[in-house]
C-alpha positions as CSV (number, residue, x, y, z in Angstrom):
1,M,0.0,0.0,0.0
2,V,1.4,3.4,-1.0
3,D,1.2,6.2,1.6
4,S,-1.2,8.8,0.3
5,V,0.3,11.6,2.4
6,K,2.1,14.1,0.2
7,N,4.6,16.4,2.0
8,Y,5.9,19.0,-0.5
9,G,7.9,20.8,2.1
10,I,10.6,18.1,2.2
11,A,14.0,19.8,1.8
12,G,16.0,16.7,1.1
13,V,16.8,13.2,2.3
14,S,19.2,11.8,4.8
15,A,22.9,11.6,4.0
16,N,22.5,7.8,3.8
17,V,19.6,6.3,1.9
18,Q,18.5,2.7,2.0
19,L,16.6,1.4,-1.1
20,G,13.7,-0.7,0.2
21,K,13.7,-2.9,3.3
22,A,17.0,-4.7,3.7
23,G,18.1,-3.2,0.3
24,P,21.4,-1.6,-0.7
25,I,22.4,1.7,1.0
26,I,23.8,4.8,-0.7
27,V,26.2,6.3,1.9
28,G,26.8,10.0,1.4
29,S,28.0,11.0,4.8
30,D,31.4,12.2,3.4
31,S,31.0,15.3,1.2
32,S,33.8,14.2,-1.1
33,Q,32.6,10.7,-2.0
34,I,29.7,8.3,-2.0
35,S,29.6,4.6,-1.3
36,F,27.2,1.8,-2.2
37,T,26.9,-0.9,0.5
38,D,24.7,-3.8,1.4
39,K,22.5,-3.7,4.6
40,D,25.5,-4.9,6.6
41,G,27.9,-2.2,5.4
42,A,29.9,-4.3,2.9
43,I,30.9,-2.5,-0.3
44,E,28.7,-3.4,-3.3
45,N,29.6,-3.4,-7.0
46,I,27.6,-1.0,-9.2
47,S,27.0,-0.9,-12.9
48,I,27.2,2.2,-15.0
49,G,26.7,2.9,-18.7
50,S,29.6,3.7,-21.0
51,G,30.9,7.2,-20.7
52,S,30.4,9.3,-23.8
53,Q,31.5,12.8,-22.7
54,A,34.8,14.0,-21.2
55,D,33.2,14.4,-17.7
56,H,31.4,11.1,-17.6
57,G,32.5,8.0,-15.6
58,V,33.8,5.1,-17.7
59,T,33.4,1.4,-17.4
60,K,36.4,-0.9,-16.8
61,T,36.1,-2.2,-20.4
62,Q,36.5,1.3,-21.7
63,L,39.5,1.9,-19.3
64,D,41.2,-1.3,-20.3
65,T,41.2,-0.4,-24.0
66,I,43.2,2.8,-23.5
67,E,46.7,2.6,-25.0
68,Q,47.6,6.2,-24.9
69,P,48.4,8.0,-22.7
70,K,48.5,5.1,-20.2
71,L,52.0,5.0,-18.7
72,Q,53.7,1.6,-19.3
73,Y,57.1,0.1,-18.9
74,K,59.4,-2.5,-20.5
75,K,62.4,-4.0,-18.9
76,T,65.4,-5.5,-20.7
77,T,68.6,-7.0,-19.2
78,V,71.9,-6.1,-20.8
79,T,75.3,-7.5,-20.1
80,Y,78.7,-5.9,-19.7
81,N,79.8,-7.1,-23.1
82,G,76.4,-7.0,-24.9
83,G,77.2,-4.2,-27.4
84,T,74.1,-2.8,-29.0
85,V,70.8,-4.3,-27.7
86,A,67.5,-3.4,-29.3
87,L,65.1,-2.5,-26.4
88,G,62.1,-2.1,-28.7
89,T,60.5,-0.1,-31.5
90,A,58.7,3.1,-30.5
91,S,55.7,3.7,-32.8
92,A,54.9,7.1,-34.2
93,G,53.4,9.3,-31.5
94,T,55.0,7.3,-28.6
95,W,56.4,9.3,-25.7
96,I,59.5,8.1,-23.8
97,H,59.1,9.5,-20.4
98,Q,62.0,8.0,-18.4
99,I,64.9,5.5,-18.7
100,V,66.2,3.8,-15.6
101,A,69.3,1.6,-15.5
102,E,70.4,-0.3,-12.5
103,K,72.9,-3.0,-11.9
104,D,71.5,-6.5,-11.6
105,A,74.8,-8.2,-11.0
106,T,78.0,-6.6,-9.8
107,W,80.1,-4.9,-12.5
108,T,83.6,-6.3,-12.0
109,D,86.6,-4.2,-13.0
110,A,84.5,-1.4,-14.5
111,N,86.2,1.9,-15.2
112,N,85.3,5.4,-16.3
113,V,84.9,4.2,-19.9
114,T,82.3,1.5,-18.9
115,N,78.9,2.9,-19.8
116,I,75.3,2.3,-21.1
117,T,73.6,4.8,-23.3
118,V,70.0,4.6,-24.7
119,G,68.9,6.2,-27.9
120,D,68.3,5.6,-31.6
121,S,70.3,5.5,-34.8
122,G,70.1,9.3,-35.0
123,D,71.5,9.9,-31.5
124,V,72.7,7.0,-29.5
125,D,72.3,8.8,-26.1
126,R,69.2,10.8,-27.0
127,L,67.3,9.2,-24.0
128,F,70.0,8.2,-21.5
129,A,73.7,9.2,-21.4
130,E,75.4,8.0,-18.3
131,F,75.3,4.7,-16.3
132,D,76.7,4.4,-12.8
133,V,77.7,0.8,-12.0
134,N,77.2,1.5,-8.3
135,T,73.7,2.9,-8.1
136,Q,70.4,3.2,-10.0
137,T,70.6,5.9,-12.6
138,K,67.7,7.6,-14.4
139,S,67.0,10.2,-17.0
140,A,63.7,11.9,-17.9
141,P,63.9,12.8,-21.6
142,K,60.2,13.2,-22.3
143,Y,60.9,12.6,-26.0
144,K,58.2,12.0,-28.6
145,Y,59.0,9.8,-31.6
146,L,57.3,11.1,-34.8
147,S,57.9,7.9,-36.7
148,D,58.5,4.2,-35.9
149,T,62.0,4.1,-34.4
150,V,64.1,1.3,-32.9
151,V,65.4,2.3,-29.5
152,N,68.8,0.7,-28.5
153,A,70.9,0.4,-25.4
154,V,74.6,0.6,-26.3
155,V,76.9,-1.0,-23.7
156,T,80.5,0.2,-23.7
157,T,82.6,-2.5,-21.9
158,G,85.6,-0.4,-20.8
159,T,87.7,-2.8,-18.6
160,A,84.6,-4.5,-17.1
161,S,84.9,-8.3,-17.0
162,A,81.4,-9.1,-15.6
163,G,78.1,-7.4,-14.9
164,D,74.4,-7.1,-15.9
165,A,72.0,-4.2,-15.8
166,I,68.3,-3.9,-16.1
167,V,67.2,-1.0,-18.4
168,T,63.6,0.1,-18.0
169,V,61.9,2.2,-20.5
170,Y,58.8,4.1,-19.3
171,Y,56.6,5.2,-22.2
172,S,53.1,6.0,-23.3
173,G,52.0,4.8,-26.7
174,K,53.2,1.7,-28.3
175,F,56.7,0.2,-27.7
176,E,57.3,-3.4,-28.8
């Protein structure tokens, strides 16, 4: 039976609203967020439609399909005597945000000539110029490739007789 009393002077509803008897609860007691819970206070999943405007929420499916500008990374191990190692190909429009190189295994007998640079055929140290065998080293070139370009790490042995490093490329776009 529906209540026949109409009270048009209602100014609003409570901060928390339960939908039906023992139904889900919309919790709005915090002015910066809302929650959807069951009658016992456990968080509930909600469903939304696909966002179609810049200020709409999006579904997980929509979020998962984003390739740009989602920040991603790729790790490659290089060795003390590895020479030129292809790290991947940056597709046109790909941004290289940061390069990190850190020793994975101790670099034995390395000297001031021992180095790792990261770049491309046009500039072998465009993205990363100086490796320190004792600590993690990084650069933040924020460089955008305008055409498909192979990115290489170039290892200069110097007097090193052993050692590995992990070179991590942080990018947005496509880097394979």
